[in-house]
C-alpha positions as YAML, in Angstrom:
chain: A
units: angstrom
residues:
- id: 1
  name: MET
  ca: [11.49, -15.21, 7.65]
- id: 2
  name: ALA
  ca: [9.75, -12.77, 5.31]
- id: 3
  name: LEU
  ca: [6.00, -13.06, 4.86]
- id: 4
  name: PRO
  ca: [5.14, -13.39, 1.15]
- id: 5
  name: TYR
  ca: [1.53, -12.64, 1.99]
- id: 6
  name: THR
  ca: [-0.20, -10.04, 4.14]
- id: 7
  name: MET
  ca: [-1.73, -10.81, 7.54]
- id: 8
  name: LYS
  ca: [-5.13, -10.78, 5.85]
- id: 9
  name: GLU
  ca: [-4.01, -13.52, 3.46]
- id: 10
  name: ALA
  ca: [-2.69, -15.56, 6.38]
- id: 11
  name: SER
  ca: [-6.12, -15.32, 8.00]
- id: 12
  name: ASN
  ca: [-7.63, -16.72, 4.81]
- id: 13
  name: LEU
  ca: [-5.23, -19.67, 4.82]
- id: 14
  name: ARG
  ca: [-6.36, -20.44, 8.37]
- id: 15
  name: SER
  ca: [-9.92, -20.75, 7.07]
- id: 16
  name: GLN
  ca: [-8.93, -22.87, 4.06]
- id: 17
  name: PRO
  ca: [-5.32, -24.14, 3.87]
- id: 18
  name: PRO
  ca: [-3.63, -24.37, 0.43]
- id: 19
  name: ASP
  ca: [-3.92, -27.63, -1.53]
- id: 20
  name: GLN
  ca: [-0.26, -28.55, -1.68]
...
């Protein structure tokens, strides 16, 4: 499973998940 985003981006998603 390749990560399309960097670890930093993942941390951001933890703060505010995507509106999907």
